[in-house]
mmJSON file of the N, C-alpha and C atoms, coordinates in Angstrom:
{"data_MODEL":{"atom_site":{
"group_PDB":["ATOM","ATOM","ATOM","ATOM","ATOM","ATOM","ATOM","ATOM","ATOM","ATOM","ATOM","ATOM","ATOM","ATOM","ATOM","ATOM","ATOM","ATOM","ATOM","ATOM","ATOM","ATOM","ATOM","ATOM","ATOM","ATOM","ATOM","ATOM","ATOM","ATOM","ATOM","ATOM","ATOM","ATOM","ATOM","ATOM","ATOM","ATOM","ATOM","ATOM","ATOM","ATOM","ATOM","ATOM","ATOM","ATOM","ATOM","ATOM","ATOM","ATOM","ATOM","ATOM","ATOM","ATOM","ATOM","ATOM","ATOM","ATOM","ATOM","ATOM","ATOM","ATOM","ATOM","ATOM","ATOM","ATOM","ATOM","ATOM","ATOM","ATOM","ATOM","ATOM","ATOM","ATOM","ATOM","ATOM","ATOM","ATOM","ATOM","ATOM","ATOM","ATOM","ATOM","ATOM","ATOM","ATOM","ATOM","ATOM","ATOM","ATOM","ATOM","ATOM","ATOM","ATOM","ATOM","ATOM","ATOM","ATOM","ATOM","ATOM","ATOM","ATOM","ATOM","ATOM","ATOM","ATOM","ATOM","ATOM","ATOM","ATOM","ATOM","ATOM","ATOM","ATOM","ATOM","ATOM","ATOM","ATOM","ATOM","ATOM","ATOM","ATOM","ATOM","ATOM","ATOM","ATOM","ATOM","ATOM","ATOM","ATOM","ATOM","ATOM","ATOM","ATOM","ATOM","ATOM","ATOM","ATOM","ATOM","ATOM","ATOM","ATOM","ATOM","ATOM","ATOM","ATOM","ATOM","ATOM","ATOM","ATOM","ATOM","ATOM","ATOM","ATOM","ATOM","ATOM","ATOM","ATOM","ATOM","ATOM","ATOM","ATOM","ATOM","ATOM","ATOM","ATOM","ATOM","ATOM","ATOM","ATOM","ATOM","ATOM","ATOM","ATOM","ATOM","ATOM","ATOM","ATOM","ATOM","ATOM","ATOM","ATOM","ATOM","ATOM","ATOM","ATOM","ATOM","ATOM","ATOM","ATOM","ATOM","ATOM","ATOM","ATOM","ATOM","ATOM","ATOM","ATOM","ATOM","ATOM","ATOM","ATOM","ATOM","ATOM","ATOM","ATOM","ATOM","ATOM","ATOM","ATOM","ATOM","ATOM","ATOM","ATOM","ATOM","ATOM","ATOM","ATOM","ATOM","ATOM","ATOM","ATOM","ATOM","ATOM","ATOM","ATOM","ATOM","ATOM","ATOM","ATOM","ATOM","ATOM","ATOM","ATOM","ATOM","ATOM","ATOM","ATOM","ATOM","ATOM"],
"id":[1,2,3,4,5,6,7,8,9,10,11,12,13,14,15,16,17,18,19,20,21,22,23,24,25,26,27,28,29,30,31,32,33,34,35,36,37,38,39,40,41,42,43,44,45,46,47,48,49,50,51,52,53,54,55,56,57,58,59,60,61,62,63,64,65,66,67,68,69,70,71,72,73,74,75,76,77,78,79,80,81,82,83,84,85,86,87,88,89,90,91,92,93,94,95,96,97,98,99,100,101,102,103,104,105,106,107,108,109,110,111,112,113,114,115,116,117,118,119,120,121,122,123,124,125,126,127,128,129,130,131,132,133,134,135,136,137,138,139,140,141,142,143,144,145,146,147,148,149,150,151,152,153,154,155,156,157,158,159,160,161,162,163,164,165,166,167,168,169,170,171,172,173,174,175,176,177,178,179,180,181,182,183,184,185,186,187,188,189,190,191,192,193,194,195,196,197,198,199,200,201,202,203,204,205,206,207,208,209,210,211,212,213,214,215,216,217,218,219,220,221,222,223,224,225,226,227,228,229,230,231,232,233,234,235,236,237,238,239,240],
"type_symbol":["N","C","C","N","C","C","N","C","C","N","C","C","N","C","C","N","C","C","N","C","C","N","C","C","N","C","C","N","C","C","N","C","C","N","C","C","N","C","C","N","C","C","N","C","C","N","C","C","N","C","C","N","C","C","N","C","C","N","C","C","N","C","C","N","C","C","N","C","C","N","C","C","N","C","C","N","C","C","N","C","C","N","C","C","N","C","C","N","C","C","N","C","C","N","C","C","N","C","C","N","C","C","N","C","C","N","C","C","N","C","C","N","C","C","N","C","C","N","C","C","N","C","C","N","C","C","N","C","C","N","C","C","N","C","C","N","C","C","N","C","C","N","C","C","N","C","C","N","C","C","N","C","C","N","C","C","N","C","C","N","C","C","N","C","C","N","C","C","N","C","C","N","C","C","N","C","C","N","C","C","N","C","C","N","C","C","N","C","C","N","C","C","N","C","C","N","C","C","N","C","C","N","C","C","N","C","C","N","C","C","N","C","C","N","C","C","N","C","C","N","C","C","N","C","C","N","C","C","N","C","C","N","C","C","N","C","C","N","C","C"],
"label_atom_id":["N","CA","C","N","CA","C","N","CA","C","N","CA","C","N","CA","C","N","CA","C","N","CA","C","N","CA","C","N","CA","C","N","CA","C","N","CA","C","N","CA","C","N","CA","C","N","CA","C","N","CA","C","N","CA","C","N","CA","C","N","CA","C","N","CA","C","N","CA","C","N","CA","C","N","CA","C","N","CA","C","N","CA","C","N","CA","C","N","CA","C","N","CA","C","N","CA","C","N","CA","C","N","CA","C","N","CA","C","N","CA","C","N","CA","C","N","CA","C","N","CA","C","N","CA","C","N","CA","C","N","CA","C","N","CA","C","N","CA","C","N","CA","C","N","CA","C","N","CA","C","N","CA","C","N","CA","C","N","CA","C","N","CA","C","N","CA","C","N","CA","C","N","CA","C","N","CA","C","N","CA","C","N","CA","C","N","CA","C","N","CA","C","N","CA","C","N","CA","C","N","CA","C","N","CA","C","N","CA","C","N","CA","C","N","CA","C","N","CA","C","N","CA","C","N","CA","C","N","CA","C","N","CA","C","N","CA","C","N","CA","C","N","CA","C","N","CA","C","N","CA","C","N","CA","C","N","CA","C","N","CA","C","N","CA","C","N","CA","C","N","CA","C","N","CA","C","N","CA","C"],
"label_alt_id":[null,null,null,null,null,null,null,null,null,null,null,null,null,null,null,null,null,null,null,null,null,null,null,null,null,null,null,null,null,null,null,null,null,null,null,null,null,null,null,null,null,null,null,null,null,null,null,null,null,null,null,null,null,null,null,null,null,null,null,null,null,null,null,null,null,null,null,null,null,null,null,null,null,null,null,null,null,null,null,null,null,null,null,null,null,null,null,null,null,null,null,null,null,null,null,null,null,null,null,null,null,null,null,null,null,null,null,null,null,null,null,null,null,null,null,null,null,null,null,null,null,null,null,null,null,null,null,null,null,null,null,null,null,null,null,null,null,null,null,null,null,null,null,null,null,null,null,null,null,null,null,null,null,null,null,null,null,null,null,null,null,null,null,null,null,null,null,null,null,null,null,null,null,null,null,null,null,null,null,null,null,null,null,null,null,null,null,null,null,null,null,null,null,null,null,null,null,null,null,null,null,null,null,null,null,null,null,null,null,null,null,null,null,null,null,null,null,null,null,null,null,null,null,null,null,null,null,null,null,null,null,null,null,null,null,null,null,null,null,null],
"label_comp_id":["MET","MET","MET","ALA","ALA","ALA","LEU","LEU","LEU","LEU","LEU","LEU","TRP","TRP","TRP","PHE","PHE","PHE","LEU","LEU","LEU","LEU","LEU","LEU","ILE","ILE","ILE","GLY","GLY","GLY","LEU","LEU","LEU","PHE","PHE","PHE","ALA","ALA","ALA","GLY","GLY","GLY","TRP","TRP","TRP","LEU","LEU","LEU","ALA","ALA","ALA","GLY","GLY","GLY","MET","MET","MET","ILE","ILE","ILE","MET","MET","MET","LYS","LYS","LYS","GLY","GLY","GLY","GLY","GLY","GLY","GLY","GLY","GLY","TYR","TYR","TYR","GLY","GLY","GLY","LEU","LEU","LEU","LEU","LEU","LEU","GLY","GLY","GLY","ASP","ASP","ASP","LEU","LEU","LEU","ILE","ILE","ILE","ILE","ILE","ILE","GLY","GLY","GLY","VAL","VAL","VAL","ILE","ILE","ILE","GLY","GLY","GLY","ALA","ALA","ALA","LEU","LEU","LEU","LEU","LEU","LEU","GLY","GLY","GLY","GLY","GLY","GLY","PHE","PHE","PHE","LEU","LEU","LEU","PHE","PHE","PHE","GLY","GLY","GLY","LEU","LEU","LEU","LEU","LEU","LEU","GLY","GLY","GLY","ILE","ILE","ILE","ALA","ALA","ALA","ALA","ALA","ALA","TYR","TYR","TYR","GLY","GLY","GLY","LEU","LEU","LEU","LEU","LEU","LEU","GLY","GLY","GLY","ARG","ARG","ARG","LEU","LEU","LEU","VAL","VAL","VAL","MET","MET","MET","ALA","ALA","ALA","LEU","LEU","LEU","VAL","VAL","VAL","GLY","GLY","GLY","ALA","ALA","ALA","ILE","ILE","ILE","VAL","VAL","VAL","LEU","LEU","LEU","ILE","ILE","ILE","VAL","VAL","VAL","LEU","LEU","LEU","LEU","LEU","LEU","ARG","ARG","ARG","VAL","VAL","VAL","LEU","LEU","LEU","LYS","LYS","LYS","ARG","ARG","ARG","ALA","ALA","ALA"],
"label_asym_id":["A","A","A","A","A","A","A","A","A","A","A","A","A","A","A","A","A","A","A","A","A","A","A","A","A","A","A","A","A","A","A","A","A","A","A","A","A","A","A","A","A","A","A","A","A","A","A","A","A","A","A","A","A","A","A","A","A","A","A","A","A","A","A","A","A","A","A","A","A","A","A","A","A","A","A","A","A","A","A","A","A","A","A","A","A","A","A","A","A","A","A","A","A","A","A","A","A","A","A","A","A","A","A","A","A","A","A","A","A","A","A","A","A","A","A","A","A","A","A","A","A","A","A","A","A","A","A","A","A","A","A","A","A","A","A","A","A","A","A","A","A","A","A","A","A","A","A","A","A","A","A","A","A","A","A","A","A","A","A","A","A","A","A","A","A","A","A","A","A","A","A","A","A","A","A","A","A","A","A","A","A","A","A","A","A","A","A","A","A","A","A","A","A","A","A","A","A","A","A","A","A","A","A","A","A","A","A","A","A","A","A","A","A","A","A","A","A","A","A","A","A","A","A","A","A","A","A","A","A","A","A","A","A","A","A","A","A","A","A","A"],
"label_entity_id":["1","1","1","1","1","1","1","1","1","1","1","1","1","1","1","1","1","1","1","1","1","1","1","1","1","1","1","1","1","1","1","1","1","1","1","1","1","1","1","1","1","1","1","1","1","1","1","1","1","1","1","1","1","1","1","1","1","1","1","1","1","1","1","1","1","1","1","1","1","1","1","1","1","1","1","1","1","1","1","1","1","1","1","1","1","1","1","1","1","1","1","1","1","1","1","1","1","1","1","1","1","1","1","1","1","1","1","1","1","1","1","1","1","1","1","1","1","1","1","1","1","1","1","1","1","1","1","1","1","1","1","1","1","1","1","1","1","1","1","1","1","1","1","1","1","1","1","1","1","1","1","1","1","1","1","1","1","1","1","1","1","1","1","1","1","1","1","1","1","1","1","1","1","1","1","1","1","1","1","1","1","1","1","1","1","1","1","1","1","1","1","1","1","1","1","1","1","1","1","1","1","1","1","1","1","1","1","1","1","1","1","1","1","1","1","1","1","1","1","1","1","1","1","1","1","1","1","1","1","1","1","1","1","1","1","1","1","1","1","1"],
"label_seq_id":[1,1,1,2,2,2,3,3,3,4,4,4,5,5,5,6,6,6,7,7,7,8,8,8,9,9,9,10,10,10,11,11,11,12,12,12,13,13,13,14,14,14,15,15,15,16,16,16,17,17,17,18,18,18,19,19,19,20,20,20,21,21,21,22,22,22,23,23,23,24,24,24,25,25,25,26,26,26,27,27,27,28,28,28,29,29,29,30,30,30,31,31,31,32,32,32,33,33,33,34,34,34,35,35,35,36,36,36,37,37,37,38,38,38,39,39,39,40,40,40,41,41,41,42,42,42,43,43,43,44,44,44,45,45,45,46,46,46,47,47,47,48,48,48,49,49,49,50,50,50,51,51,51,52,52,52,53,53,53,54,54,54,55,55,55,56,56,56,57,57,57,58,58,58,59,59,59,60,60,60,61,61,61,62,62,62,63,63,63,64,64,64,65,65,65,66,66,66,67,67,67,68,68,68,69,69,69,70,70,70,71,71,71,72,72,72,73,73,73,74,74,74,75,75,75,76,76,76,77,77,77,78,78,78,79,79,79,80,80,80],
"pdbx_PDB_ins_code":[null,null,null,null,null,null,null,null,null,null,null,null,null,null,null,null,null,null,null,null,null,null,null,null,null,null,null,null,null,null,null,null,null,null,null,null,null,null,null,null,null,null,null,null,null,null,null,null,null,null,null,null,null,null,null,null,null,null,null,null,null,null,null,null,null,null,null,null,null,null,null,null,null,null,null,null,null,null,null,null,null,null,null,null,null,null,null,null,null,null,null,null,null,null,null,null,null,null,null,null,null,null,null,null,null,null,null,null,null,null,null,null,null,null,null,null,null,null,null,null,null,null,null,null,null,null,null,null,null,null,null,null,null,null,null,null,null,null,null,null,null,null,null,null,null,null,null,null,null,null,null,null,null,null,null,null,null,null,null,null,null,null,null,null,null,null,null,null,null,null,null,null,null,null,null,null,null,null,null,null,null,null,null,null,null,null,null,null,null,null,null,null,null,null,null,null,null,null,null,null,null,null,null,null,null,null,null,null,null,null,null,null,null,null,null,null,null,null,null,null,null,null,null,null,null,null,null,null,null,null,null,null,null,null,null,null,null,null,null,null],
"Cartn_x":[6.602,5.754,5.364,5.661,5.814,6.878,8.149,8.977,8.669,8.027,7.208,6.019,4.918,4.457,5.122,5.975,6.569,7.411,8.011,8.652,7.511,6.582,5.071,4.333,4.494,3.517,5.061,6.414,6.98,7.286,7.284,7.164,5.799,5.055,3.941,3.905,4.106,4.305,5.587,6.582,7.762,7.204,6.383,5.878,4.79,4.306,2.807,3.358,4.797,5.089,6.089,7.032,6.893,5.971,4.97,3.966,3.127,3.191,2.509,3.48,4.642,5.524,5.966,5.088,5.473,6.895,7.352,8.471,8.307,8.666,8.839,8.505,9.258,9.228,10.649,11.296,12.538,13.07,12.039,12.379,11.71,12.337,11.407,12.241,13.612,14.532,14.51,14.677,14.784,13.586,12.283,10.914,10.967,11.675,11.561,12.652,13.487,14.349,13.604,13.247,12.713,11.233,10.644,9.731,9.894,10.679,11.046,11.719,12.716,13.316,12.217,11.138,10.148,9.273,9.333,8.432,9.046,10.24,11.015,10.757,11.267,10.886,9.666,8.5,7.037,7.03,7.286,6.92,7.434,8.731,9.569,9.055,8.77,8.036,6.501,5.856,4.218,4.73,5.518,6.142,6.468,6.898,7.232,6.116,5.113,4.061,2.495,3.031,1.914,1.265,1.264,0.166,0.543,-0.514,-0.854,-1.12,-0.431,-0.902,-1.051,-2.562,-2.922,-3.822,-3.366,-3.992,-3.087,-3.571,-2.642,-2.99,-4.04,-4.417,-3.308,-3.573,-2.749,-1.055,-0.328,0.951,0.834,0.077,0.323,0.34,-0.539,-0.304,1.211,1.13,2.548,3.687,3.766,5.031,4.969,3.491,4.07,4.167,3.555,4.397,5.853,6.227,7.491,8.219,8.14,8.629,8.016,7.433,6.713,8.088,8.194,9.372,10.999,11.3,12.202,12.498,11.798,11.994,11.965,11.341,11.384,13.225,13.318,14.654,15.794,15.3,16.264,16.678,15.621,15.497,16.024,16.061,16.847,18.267,18.583,20.053,20.617,19.954,20.759,20.672,19.623,19.993,21.168,21.491,22.453,23.751],
"Cartn_y":[21.639,20.855,19.393,18.233,17.554,16.734,17.468,16.816,16.53,17.719,17.834,16.905,16.653,15.75,14.181,13.869,12.459,12.58,13.626,13.052,13.269,13.477,13.538,12.123,11.757,10.311,9.217,9.176,8.674,8.242,9.44,9.933,8.851,9.176,8.681,7.111,6.56,5.337,4.605,5.448,4.687,4.71,5.577,5.549,4.413,4.669,3.281,1.516,1.696,0.582,-0.116,1.015,0.283,0.2,0.859,0.56,-0.831,-1.14,-2.686,-3.45,-3.449,-4.51,-4.701,-4.17,-4.077,-3.379,-2.951,-1.808,-0.546,0.203,1.434,2.333,2.306,3.208,3.296,4.38,4.658,6.319,6.695,8.144,9.185,10.306,10.713,10.753,10.918,10.708,9.015,8.477,6.873,6.76,6.744,6.769,7.459,8.315,9.202,8.48,8.303,7.383,6.122,5.062,4.151,4.155,4.855,5.546,5.875,6.876,7.376,6.516,5.34,4.428,3.159,2.922,2.173,2.172,4.005,4.265,3.817,4.269,3.941,2.143,1.472,0.071,-0.12,0.218,0.025,0.757,1.473,1.762,0.707,0.32,-0.533,-2.057,-2.502,-3.853,-3.55,-2.581,-2.272,-2.596,-1.569,-1.54,-2.876,-3.62,-4.984,-5.986,-5.574,-6.71,-6.033,-4.907,-4.091,-3.281,-2.962,-2.512,-0.897,-0.294,1.283,1.897,2.571,3.362,5.251,5.287,6.588,7.288,8.637,9.359,9.37,9.856,9.953,8.906,8.013,6.875,5.946,6.038,4.611,4.88,6.141,6.732,5.952,6.001,5.788,4.181,3.541,2.19,1.724,1.832,1.696,1.98,3.021,3.443,2.521,2.163,1.256,-0.688,-0.761,-1.763,-2.057,-0.989,-0.873,-0.678,0.012,0.133,-1.473,-1.562,-3.349,-4.396,-3.957,-5.223,-4.465,-3.695,-2.941,-3.336,-3.164,-3.592,-4.696,-5.978,-7.607,-7.533,-6.782,-7.259,-6.661,-5.73,-5.342,-6.021,-6.395,-7.226,-8.808,-9.377,-10.409,-10.121,-9.397,-8.838,-8.822,-8.195,-7.643,-9.562,-10.126,-11.715,-12.416,-12.076,-12.655,-12.372],
"Cartn_z":[-3.563,-2.555,-2.258,-3.57,-3.895,-2.583,-2.917,-1.599,-0.528,0.266,1.323,1.663,0.419,0.913,1.157,-0.001,0.222,1.459,2.036,3.103,3.968,4.278,5.29,5.098,4.242,3.746,4.566,4.029,4.71,5.885,6.603,8.192,8.89,8.31,8.843,8.408,7.297,6.796,7.764,8.312,8.663,10.438,10.932,12.212,12.375,11.411,11.145,11.447,10.591,10.507,11.48,12.167,13.524,14.616,14.305,15.294,14.995,13.588,13.156,13.11,13.358,13.571,14.972,15.903,17.197,17.797,17.228,17.574,18.428,18.866,19.781,18.895,17.592,16.587,16.837,15.992,15.635,16.086,16.493,16.612,15.36,15.355,14.315,12.938,13.324,11.935,11.505,12.387,12.236,11.475,12.284,11.512,10.021,9.834,8.213,7.341,7.422,7.102,6.753,7.546,7.681,6.313,6.666,5.787,4.523,4.115,2.959,1.807,2.469,2.05,1.402,2.561,2.193,1.385,1.485,-0.115,-1.205,-1.443,-2.581,-2.734,-1.826,-2.001,-2.631,-1.737,-1.902,-3.921,-4.016,-5.302,-6.176,-6.452,-6.975,-6.906,-5.601,-5.779,-6.293,-6.044,-6.877,-7.891,-8.917,-9.816,-10.807,-10.02,-10.469,-10.533,-9.885,-9.743,-10.534,-10.831,-12.092,-11.06,-9.808,-9.573,-9.115,-9.481,-9.386,-8.182,-7.508,-6.613,-6.887,-6.699,-7.161,-5.647,-5.757,-4.609,-2.917,-2.226,-1.227,-0.337,-0.038,0.492,-0.209,-1.671,-2.497,-2.171,-2.018,-1.884,-0.617,0.01,1.863,2.112,1.71,1.412,0.788,-0.281,-1.019,0.002,0.687,1.407,2.983,3.458,4.464,3.929,2.968,2.365,2.609,1.803,1.538,2.817,4.032,5.564,6.119,5.668,6.64,6.215,4.547,4.055,4.501,4.327,4.613,6.518,7.338,8.69,8.765,7.998,7.857,7.778,6.896,6.108,7.008,7.855,8.994,9.908,10.487,11.544,11.176,9.901,10.054,9.123,8.986,8.877,10.046,11.151,12.327,13.364,13.171,13.638,12.745,11.522,10.808,11.258],
"occupancy":[1.0,1.0,1.0,1.0,1.0,1.0,1.0,1.0,1.0,1.0,1.0,1.0,1.0,1.0,1.0,1.0,1.0,1.0,1.0,1.0,1.0,1.0,1.0,1.0,1.0,1.0,1.0,1.0,1.0,1.0,1.0,1.0,1.0,1.0,1.0,1.0,1.0,1.0,1.0,1.0,1.0,1.0,1.0,1.0,1.0,1.0,1.0,1.0,1.0,1.0,1.0,1.0,1.0,1.0,1.0,1.0,1.0,1.0,1.0,1.0,1.0,1.0,1.0,1.0,1.0,1.0,1.0,1.0,1.0,1.0,1.0,1.0,1.0,1.0,1.0,1.0,1.0,1.0,1.0,1.0,1.0,1.0,1.0,1.0,1.0,1.0,1.0,1.0,1.0,1.0,1.0,1.0,1.0,1.0,1.0,1.0,1.0,1.0,1.0,1.0,1.0,1.0,1.0,1.0,1.0,1.0,1.0,1.0,1.0,1.0,1.0,1.0,1.0,1.0,1.0,1.0,1.0,1.0,1.0,1.0,1.0,1.0,1.0,1.0,1.0,1.0,1.0,1.0,1.0,1.0,1.0,1.0,1.0,1.0,1.0,1.0,1.0,1.0,1.0,1.0,1.0,1.0,1.0,1.0,1.0,1.0,1.0,1.0,1.0,1.0,1.0,1.0,1.0,1.0,1.0,1.0,1.0,1.0,1.0,1.0,1.0,1.0,1.0,1.0,1.0,1.0,1.0,1.0,1.0,1.0,1.0,1.0,1.0,1.0,1.0,1.0,1.0,1.0,1.0,1.0,1.0,1.0,1.0,1.0,1.0,1.0,1.0,1.0,1.0,1.0,1.0,1.0,1.0,1.0,1.0,1.0,1.0,1.0,1.0,1.0,1.0,1.0,1.0,1.0,1.0,1.0,1.0,1.0,1.0,1.0,1.0,1.0,1.0,1.0,1.0,1.0,1.0,1.0,1.0,1.0,1.0,1.0,1.0,1.0,1.0,1.0,1.0,1.0,1.0,1.0,1.0,1.0,1.0,1.0,1.0,1.0,1.0,1.0,1.0,1.0],
"B_iso_or_equiv":[0.0,0.0,0.0,0.0,0.0,0.0,0.0,0.0,0.0,0.0,0.0,0.0,0.0,0.0,0.0,0.0,0.0,0.0,0.0,0.0,0.0,0.0,0.0,0.0,0.0,0.0,0.0,0.0,0.0,0.0,0.0,0.0,0.0,0.0,0.0,0.0,0.0,0.0,0.0,0.0,0.0,0.0,0.0,0.0,0.0,0.0,0.0,0.0,0.0,0.0,0.0,0.0,0.0,0.0,0.0,0.0,0.0,0.0,0.0,0.0,0.0,0.0,0.0,0.0,0.0,0.0,0.0,0.0,0.0,0.0,0.0,0.0,0.0,0.0,0.0,0.0,0.0,0.0,0.0,0.0,0.0,0.0,0.0,0.0,0.0,0.0,0.0,0.0,0.0,0.0,0.0,0.0,0.0,0.0,0.0,0.0,0.0,0.0,0.0,0.0,0.0,0.0,0.0,0.0,0.0,0.0,0.0,0.0,0.0,0.0,0.0,0.0,0.0,0.0,0.0,0.0,0.0,0.0,0.0,0.0,0.0,0.0,0.0,0.0,0.0,0.0,0.0,0.0,0.0,0.0,0.0,0.0,0.0,0.0,0.0,0.0,0.0,0.0,0.0,0.0,0.0,0.0,0.0,0.0,0.0,0.0,0.0,0.0,0.0,0.0,0.0,0.0,0.0,0.0,0.0,0.0,0.0,0.0,0.0,0.0,0.0,0.0,0.0,0.0,0.0,0.0,0.0,0.0,0.0,0.0,0.0,0.0,0.0,0.0,0.0,0.0,0.0,0.0,0.0,0.0,0.0,0.0,0.0,0.0,0.0,0.0,0.0,0.0,0.0,0.0,0.0,0.0,0.0,0.0,0.0,0.0,0.0,0.0,0.0,0.0,0.0,0.0,0.0,0.0,0.0,0.0,0.0,0.0,0.0,0.0,0.0,0.0,0.0,0.0,0.0,0.0,0.0,0.0,0.0,0.0,0.0,0.0,0.0,0.0,0.0,0.0,0.0,0.0,0.0,0.0,0.0,0.0,0.0,0.0,0.0,0.0,0.0,0.0,0.0,0.0],
"pdbx_formal_charge":[null,null,null,null,null,null,null,null,null,null,null,null,null,null,null,null,null,null,null,null,null,null,null,null,null,null,null,null,null,null,null,null,null,null,null,null,null,null,null,null,null,null,null,null,null,null,null,null,null,null,null,null,null,null,null,null,null,null,null,null,null,null,null,null,null,null,null,null,null,null,null,null,null,null,null,null,null,null,null,null,null,null,null,null,null,null,null,null,null,null,null,null,null,null,null,null,null,null,null,null,null,null,null,null,null,null,null,null,null,null,null,null,null,null,null,null,null,null,null,null,null,null,null,null,null,null,null,null,null,null,null,null,null,null,null,null,null,null,null,null,null,null,null,null,null,null,null,null,null,null,null,null,null,null,null,null,null,null,null,null,null,null,null,null,null,null,null,null,null,null,null,null,null,null,null,null,null,null,null,null,null,null,null,null,null,null,null,null,null,null,null,null,null,null,null,null,null,null,null,null,null,null,null,null,null,null,null,null,null,null,null,null,null,null,null,null,null,null,null,null,null,null,null,null,null,null,null,null,null,null,null,null,null,null,null,null,null,null,null,null],
"auth_seq_id":[1,1,1,2,2,2,3,3,3,4,4,4,5,5,5,6,6,6,7,7,7,8,8,8,9,9,9,10,10,10,11,11,11,12,12,12,13,13,13,14,14,14,15,15,15,16,16,16,17,17,17,18,18,18,19,19,19,20,20,20,21,21,21,22,22,22,23,23,23,24,24,24,25,25,25,26,26,26,27,27,27,28,28,28,29,29,29,30,30,30,31,31,31,32,32,32,33,33,33,34,34,34,35,35,35,36,36,36,37,37,37,38,38,38,39,39,39,40,40,40,41,41,41,42,42,42,43,43,43,44,44,44,45,45,45,46,46,46,47,47,47,48,48,48,49,49,49,50,50,50,51,51,51,52,52,52,53,53,53,54,54,54,55,55,55,56,56,56,57,57,57,58,58,58,59,59,59,60,60,60,61,61,61,62,62,62,63,63,63,64,64,64,65,65,65,66,66,66,67,67,67,68,68,68,69,69,69,70,70,70,71,71,71,72,72,72,73,73,73,74,74,74,75,75,75,76,76,76,77,77,77,78,78,78,79,79,79,80,80,80],
"auth_comp_id":["MET","MET","MET","ALA","ALA","ALA","LEU","LEU","LEU","LEU","LEU","LEU","TRP","TRP","TRP","PHE","PHE","PHE","LEU","LEU","LEU","LEU","LEU","LEU","ILE","ILE","ILE","GLY","GLY","GLY","LEU","LEU","LEU","PHE","PHE","PHE","ALA","ALA","ALA","GLY","GLY","GLY","TRP","TRP","TRP","LEU","LEU","LEU","ALA","ALA","ALA","GLY","GLY","GLY","MET","MET","MET","ILE","ILE","ILE","MET","MET","MET","LYS","LYS","LYS","GLY","GLY","GLY","GLY","GLY","GLY","GLY","GLY","GLY","TYR","TYR","TYR","GLY","GLY","GLY","LEU","LEU","LEU","LEU","LEU","LEU","GLY","GLY","GLY","ASP","ASP","ASP","LEU","LEU","LEU","ILE","ILE","ILE","ILE","ILE","ILE","GLY","GLY","GLY","VAL","VAL","VAL","ILE","ILE","ILE","GLY","GLY","GLY","ALA","ALA","ALA","LEU","LEU","LEU","LEU","LEU","LEU","GLY","GLY","GLY","GLY","GLY","GLY","PHE","PHE","PHE","LEU","LEU","LEU","PHE","PHE","PHE","GLY","GLY","GLY","LEU","LEU","LEU","LEU","LEU","LEU","GLY","GLY","GLY","ILE","ILE","ILE","ALA","ALA","ALA","ALA","ALA","ALA","TYR","TYR","TYR","GLY","GLY","GLY","LEU","LEU","LEU","LEU","LEU","LEU","GLY","GLY","GLY","ARG","ARG","ARG","LEU","LEU","LEU","VAL","VAL","VAL","MET","MET","MET","ALA","ALA","ALA","LEU","LEU","LEU","VAL","VAL","VAL","GLY","GLY","GLY","ALA","ALA","ALA","ILE","ILE","ILE","VAL","VAL","VAL","LEU","LEU","LEU","ILE","ILE","ILE","VAL","VAL","VAL","LEU","LEU","LEU","LEU","LEU","LEU","ARG","ARG","ARG","VAL","VAL","VAL","LEU","LEU","LEU","LYS","LYS","LYS","ARG","ARG","ARG","ALA","ALA","ALA"],
"auth_asym_id":["A","A","A","A","A","A","A","A","A","A","A","A","A","A","A","A","A","A","A","A","A","A","A","A","A","A","A","A","A","A","A","A","A","A","A","A","A","A","A","A","A","A","A","A","A","A","A","A","A","A","A","A","A","A","A","A","A","A","A","A","A","A","A","A","A","A","A","A","A","A","A","A","A","A","A","A","A","A","A","A","A","A","A","A","A","A","A","A","A","A","A","A","A","A","A","A","A","A","A","A","A","A","A","A","A","A","A","A","A","A","A","A","A","A","A","A","A","A","A","A","A","A","A","A","A","A","A","A","A","A","A","A","A","A","A","A","A","A","A","A","A","A","A","A","A","A","A","A","A","A","A","A","A","A","A","A","A","A","A","A","A","A","A","A","A","A","A","A","A","A","A","A","A","A","A","A","A","A","A","A","A","A","A","A","A","A","A","A","A","A","A","A","A","A","A","A","A","A","A","A","A","A","A","A","A","A","A","A","A","A","A","A","A","A","A","A","A","A","A","A","A","A","A","A","A","A","A","A","A","A","A","A","A","A","A","A","A","A","A","A"],
"auth_atom_id":["N","CA","C","N","CA","C","N","CA","C","N","CA","C","N","CA","C","N","CA","C","N","CA","C","N","CA","C","N","CA","C","N","CA","C","N","CA","C","N","CA","C","N","CA","C","N","CA","C","N","CA","C","N","CA","C","N","CA","C","N","CA","C","N","CA","C","N","CA","C","N","CA","C","N","CA","C","N","CA","C","N","CA","C","N","CA","C","N","CA","C","N","CA","C","N","CA","C","N","CA","C","N","CA","C","N","CA","C","N","CA","C","N","CA","C","N","CA","C","N","CA","C","N","CA","C","N","CA","C","N","CA","C","N","CA","C","N","CA","C","N","CA","C","N","CA","C","N","CA","C","N","CA","C","N","CA","C","N","CA","C","N","CA","C","N","CA","C","N","CA","C","N","CA","C","N","CA","C","N","CA","C","N","CA","C","N","CA","C","N","CA","C","N","CA","C","N","CA","C","N","CA","C","N","CA","C","N","CA","C","N","CA","C","N","CA","C","N","CA","C","N","CA","C","N","CA","C","N","CA","C","N","CA","C","N","CA","C","N","CA","C","N","CA","C","N","CA","C","N","CA","C","N","CA","C","N","CA","C","N","CA","C","N","CA","C","N","CA","C","N","CA","C","N","CA","C","N","CA","C"],
"pdbx_PDB_model_num":[1,1,1,1,1,1,1,1,1,1,1,1,1,1,1,1,1,1,1,1,1,1,1,1,1,1,1,1,1,1,1,1,1,1,1,1,1,1,1,1,1,1,1,1,1,1,1,1,1,1,1,1,1,1,1,1,1,1,1,1,1,1,1,1,1,1,1,1,1,1,1,1,1,1,1,1,1,1,1,1,1,1,1,1,1,1,1,1,1,1,1,1,1,1,1,1,1,1,1,1,1,1,1,1,1,1,1,1,1,1,1,1,1,1,1,1,1,1,1,1,1,1,1,1,1,1,1,1,1,1,1,1,1,1,1,1,1,1,1,1,1,1,1,1,1,1,1,1,1,1,1,1,1,1,1,1,1,1,1,1,1,1,1,1,1,1,1,1,1,1,1,1,1,1,1,1,1,1,1,1,1,1,1,1,1,1,1,1,1,1,1,1,1,1,1,1,1,1,1,1,1,1,1,1,1,1,1,1,1,1,1,1,1,1,1,1,1,1,1,1,1,1,1,1,1,1,1,1,1,1,1,1,1,1,1,1,1,1,1,1]
}}}
C-alpha cells in the first residue's frame, strides 16, 4: 500500500511541477517518472538540509520541490 501512495504522490507532484514550471506536462508516464524521481531527489535534498516531512502534505511538498529541481536540471541539460 505504501508503494501505491508513493506512486500517487509522485504522479501528482510531477503533474503539479509541470504546471508550475509552465510546461504542458509530460503525459501520464512522464509525470509519474518525474514525480517519483523528484520524490527521491526531494527526500535526499531535505535530508541534507535536516528537514523532515511528515504526513501526506509534507511528502507531497517534498516530492514537488524535488520534481521542480529535476525539471530545472533537465532544462539546463537540454540547453547544453
